[in-house]
C-alpha positions as CSV (number, residue, x, y, z in Angstrom):
1,M,0.0,0.0,0.0
2,P,1.5,3.4,-1.0
3,R,1.7,6.1,1.7
4,L,-0.1,8.6,-0.6
5,T,-2.5,8.4,-3.4
6,V,-2.9,11.4,-5.8
7,V,-6.1,11.3,-7.6
8,I,-7.1,13.4,-10.7
9,P,-10.8,13.5,-11.7
10,A,-10.5,14.6,-15.3
11,Y,-13.1,16.1,-17.6
12,N,-12.3,17.9,-20.9
13,N,-8.8,18.8,-19.7
14,A,-6.9,17.8,-22.8
15,A,-5.1,21.2,-23.1
16,F,-3.8,21.1,-19.5
17,I,-3.8,17.6,-18.1
18,G,-0.4,16.6,-19.5
19,D,1.2,19.5,-17.5
20,T,-0.8,18.5,-14.5
21,M,0.4,14.9,-14.6
22,R,4.0,15.9,-15.2
23,S,3.8,18.1,-12.1
24,V,2.7,15.1,-10.1
25,L,4.9,12.4,-11.5
26,G,8.0,14.7,-11.2
27,Q,7.6,15.0,-7.4
28,D,10.5,14.0,-5.2
29,H,8.2,12.0,-2.9
30,D,8.9,8.3,-3.7
31,D,6.0,6.5,-2.3
32,F,2.8,7.4,-4.1
33,E,0.4,6.2,-6.7
34,L,-1.5,8.3,-9.2
35,I,-5.0,7.5,-10.3
36,V,-6.8,9.4,-13.1
37,A,-10.4,8.9,-13.9
38,D,-11.8,10.4,-17.1
39,H,-15.5,11.4,-16.8
40,G,-16.6,10.9,-20.4
41,S,-14.6,13.8,-21.8
42,A,-15.6,15.0,-25.3
43,D,-12.0,16.0,-26.1
44,D,-8.7,14.1,-26.1
45,T,-8.2,14.0,-22.4
46,L,-8.2,10.2,-22.2
47,D,-5.6,9.9,-25.0
48,V,-3.3,12.4,-23.2
49,V,-3.7,10.5,-19.9
50,R,-2.9,7.1,-21.6
51,S,0.3,8.6,-23.1
52,F,1.8,8.3,-19.6
53,S,0.8,4.6,-19.2
54,D,4.4,3.4,-19.2
55,D,4.8,4.9,-15.7
56,P,4.0,2.1,-13.2
57,R,2.6,4.5,-10.6
58,L,-0.3,5.4,-12.9
59,T,-3.8,3.8,-13.0
60,V,-6.3,5.0,-15.6
61,L,-10.0,4.7,-15.0
62,E,-13.1,5.7,-16.9
63,T,-16.2,7.1,-15.1
64,P,-19.6,6.9,-16.9
65,A,-21.1,10.3,-17.8
66,G,-23.5,11.8,-15.4
67,G,-23.5,12.6,-11.7
68,G,-21.6,15.9,-11.9
69,A,-18.2,16.4,-10.4
70,Y,-19.1,14.4,-7.3
71,A,-19.4,11.2,-9.3
72,N,-15.9,11.4,-10.6
73,W,-14.4,12.6,-7.3
74,K,-16.0,9.7,-5.5
75,R,-15.0,7.2,-8.2
76,V,-11.3,8.1,-8.2
77,T,-11.2,8.4,-4.4
78,D,-12.8,5.0,-3.9
79,A,-10.0,3.5,-6.0
80,A,-7.2,4.9,-3.9
81,D,-5.2,2.7,-1.6
82,G,-3.0,5.3,0.1
83,E,-2.9,6.2,3.8
84,Y,-3.1,9.8,2.6
85,L,-5.1,11.3,-0.3
86,R,-4.7,14.4,-2.4
87,L,-7.1,15.4,-5.2
88,V,-5.7,17.4,-8.0
89,P,-8.1,18.8,-10.6
90,G,-7.0,18.2,-14.2
91,D,-5.9,21.7,-15.0
92,D,-3.9,22.7,-11.9
93,L,-0.2,22.3,-11.2
94,L,1.7,21.0,-8.2
95,A,4.8,22.8,-6.9
96,P,8.0,20.8,-6.6
97,G,8.3,19.1,-3.2
98,T,4.7,19.7,-2.1
99,L,3.7,16.0,-1.8
100,R,6.7,15.3,0.5
101,A,6.1,18.4,2.6
102,Q,2.5,17.6,3.4
103,V,3.1,13.9,4.0
104,E,5.9,14.8,6.4
105,A,3.7,17.3,8.2
106,L,0.9,14.7,8.7
107,D,3.4,12.1,9.8
108,A,4.7,14.5,12.4
109,V,1.2,15.4,13.8
110,P,-0.7,12.1,14.4
111,T,-3.8,14.1,15.5
112,A,-4.0,16.0,12.2
113,V,-6.6,14.9,9.7
114,L,-5.6,17.3,6.9
115,A,-2.7,19.5,5.8
116,T,-3.0,22.6,3.7
117,S,-0.7,25.0,1.9
118,P,-1.0,28.3,0.0
119,R,-1.1,28.5,-3.8
120,S,-0.4,30.8,-6.6
121,L,-2.9,31.9,-9.3
122,V,-1.9,31.2,-12.9
123,D,-3.3,31.8,-16.3
124,A,-4.0,29.3,-19.2
125,S,-0.3,29.3,-20.2
126,G,0.8,28.7,-16.6
127,R,2.1,32.2,-16.1
128,T,1.8,33.4,-12.5
129,I,-0.8,36.1,-12.0
130,V,-0.7,36.2,-8.1
131,A,2.4,34.7,-6.5
132,R,1.0,33.6,-3.2
133,R,-2.6,33.4,-1.9
134,G,-3.9,31.7,1.2
135,A,-4.8,32.0,4.8
136,S,-2.2,33.0,7.4
137,W,-2.6,30.5,10.2
138,P,-1.5,31.8,13.6
139,Q,0.0,28.4,14.5
140,H,1.4,25.3,12.8
141,V,-1.3,23.1,14.3
142,T,-4.9,24.3,14.8
143,P,-7.7,22.3,16.5
144,G,-10.1,21.3,13.8
145,A,-13.1,22.9,15.4
146,E,-11.3,26.2,15.6
147,A,-10.3,25.9,11.9
148,V,-13.9,25.2,11.0
149,R,-15.2,28.2,13.0
150,R,-12.6,30.4,11.4
151,S,-13.7,29.3,7.9
152,V,-17.3,30.0,8.7
153,R,-16.6,33.4,10.1
154,A,-14.5,34.3,7.1
155,G,-17.4,33.5,4.8
156,T,-15.2,31.7,2.4
157,N,-12.9,28.7,1.8
158,I,-9.7,29.6,3.6
159,F,-8.2,26.2,3.1
160,G,-7.7,26.4,-0.7
161,E,-8.7,24.4,-3.7
162,P,-8.4,20.5,-3.5
163,F,-4.8,20.4,-4.7
164,C,-3.8,22.5,-1.7
165,V,-4.9,19.8,0.7
166,T,-3.8,16.3,1.8
167,F,-6.2,14.2,3.8
168,R,-5.6,11.5,6.3
169,R,-7.7,8.9,4.4
170,S,-9.1,7.2,7.5
171,A,-10.5,10.5,8.7
172,L,-12.0,11.4,5.3
173,D,-13.8,8.1,5.3
174,R,-15.1,8.5,8.8
175,S,-16.5,11.9,7.9
176,G,-18.5,10.4,5.1
177,G,-16.2,11.2,2.2
178,W,-16.8,14.0,-0.4
179,Y,-19.9,15.9,0.7
180,P,-22.1,16.8,-2.3
181,A,-25.0,18.6,-0.5
182,F,-23.5,22.0,-1.5
183,P,-21.9,21.4,-5.0
184,Y,-20.0,24.7,-5.1
185,L,-18.6,24.0,-1.7
186,I,-17.9,20.3,-2.0
187,D,-14.3,20.9,-1.1
188,Q,-14.7,23.3,1.8
189,A,-17.7,21.3,3.2
190,T,-15.7,18.1,3.1
191,Y,-12.7,19.8,4.7
192,C,-14.9,21.1,7.6
193,R,-16.6,17.8,8.2
194,T,-13.2,16.0,8.3
195,L,-11.8,18.7,10.6
196,L,-14.5,18.0,13.2
197,L,-12.5,14.7,13.7
198,G,-9.1,16.1,14.3
199,D,-6.5,18.9,13.8
200,H,-5.4,21.1,10.9
201,V,-1.7,21.4,10.1
202,S,-0.4,24.3,8.1
203,V,2.5,23.8,5.6
204,P,4.0,27.1,4.4
205,A,5.6,25.7,1.3
206,L,3.6,26.5,-1.9
207,A,1.1,23.9,-3.0
208,G,1.2,24.8,-6.7
209,G,-0.8,26.9,-9.2
210,F,-4.5,27.3,-9.4
211,R,-5.5,27.9,-13.1
212,L,-8.0,30.7,-13.6
213,S,-10.8,30.3,-16.1
214,S,-13.6,32.5,-17.4
215,T,-16.2,30.3,-15.7
216,Q,-15.2,31.9,-12.4
217,W,-16.3,35.4,-13.4
218,S,-20.1,34.9,-13.7
219,V,-22.5,37.0,-11.6
220,A,-24.9,34.0,-11.4
221,L,-22.0,31.9,-10.1
222,A,-21.1,34.4,-7.4
223,A,-24.7,34.5,-6.2
224,E,-25.0,30.7,-6.1
225,Q,-21.7,30.3,-4.2
226,S,-22.9,32.9,-1.7
227,G,-26.3,31.1,-1.2
228,Q,-24.7,27.7,-0.8
229,A,-22.2,29.1,1.7
230,R,-25.1,30.4,3.8
231,G,-26.8,27.1,3.6
232,F,-23.7,25.3,4.8
233,H,-23.3,27.7,7.7
234,A,-26.9,27.0,8.7
235,E,-26.3,23.3,8.6
236,L,-23.1,23.5,10.7
237,H,-24.9,25.7,13.3
238,R,-27.8,23.2,13.4
239,D,-25.6,20.1,13.8
240,R,-22.7,21.5,15.8
241,P,-23.8,24.6,17.7
242,D,-20.8,24.0,20.0
243,V,-18.5,24.7,17.0
244,V,-20.5,27.3,15.0
245,S,-22.6,29.7,17.1
246,A,-25.5,31.8,15.9
247,A,-23.1,34.8,16.0
248,D,-20.5,32.9,13.9
249,R,-23.2,32.0,11.4
250,R,-24.5,35.6,11.1
251,L,-21.0,37.0,10.6
252,G,-20.2,34.3,8.0
253,D,-23.4,34.9,6.1
254,V,-22.6,38.6,5.7
255,R,-19.1,38.0,4.7
256,A,-20.1,35.3,2.2
257,R,-22.2,37.8,0.3
258,V,-19.3,40.4,0.3
259,V,-16.6,37.8,-0.5
260,A,-18.6,36.5,-3.5
261,Q,-18.9,40.0,-5.1
262,L,-15.3,40.8,-4.3
263,R,-14.1,37.5,-5.8
264,R,-15.9,38.3,-9.0
265,L,-14.4,41.8,-9.1
266,V,-10.9,40.4,-8.5
267,Y,-11.4,37.9,-11.3
268,V,-12.5,40.6,-13.7
269,V,-9.3,42.6,-13.0
270,L,-7.2,39.4,-13.3
271,R,-8.9,38.6,-16.6
272,R,-7.9,42.0,-18.0
273,R,-4.4,41.4,-16.9
274,M,-4.4,38.1,-18.5
275,Q,-5.8,39.5,-21.8
276,N,-3.3,42.4,-21.8
277,G,-0.3,40.2,-21.0
278,P,2.7,41.2,-18.9
279,R,3.8,44.8,-18.9
């Protein structure tokens, strides 16, 4: 059994998934498997993935169409054998050394159920737009309940996209796995449910690059994300009032609305920078 499984749920990522897979397979951590599941892509994603088939660490799966992102995330995660698990979307990039850094952090803190790292924002060509983005944690190890409360009060996902996070697989399973009740928050909701079982460990080394796309700039998307955030806050307060108080929920709801609009404005500015190119 490998110490770590990296999983890539791929869908129409032909233009980027080769770079994503190279960023994983080129890591200096020597005890991991890579599982890629293609979710009925209409482009050449599966052909690109299969071009790496001579690497013995790679397993290639196909997920039947339907079920949204959750179906492929669950499919590829269920196939994983590692003690730790890291999900990398098919267009993001891992920074050198990040697998080793997060595994070592979890090894050093047996009570930790997940490790997170900051990331950069990159454009379609992989050019860095924002060099470092992520929460500034006051301590290396944070009790999980405190980390959940902090995320709710912030009104946003302070942990980062899935490639920024390594789970202790046993804790992810005990929490119920990927949580699809709030589709736009499937990552944050899953982090929080897992953190109710243990501690959070912060790893300062960069996780990698999150690739920006035009789908992140929609007004409708901003409103939907805000609405689902408020729904998730309400659920946490109902189920765990000892962790998320009514005051925490109210503050988080207000900030979720503000953050959604600010995020859209930031993406608009970044889009213009991407279109204009470096100065």
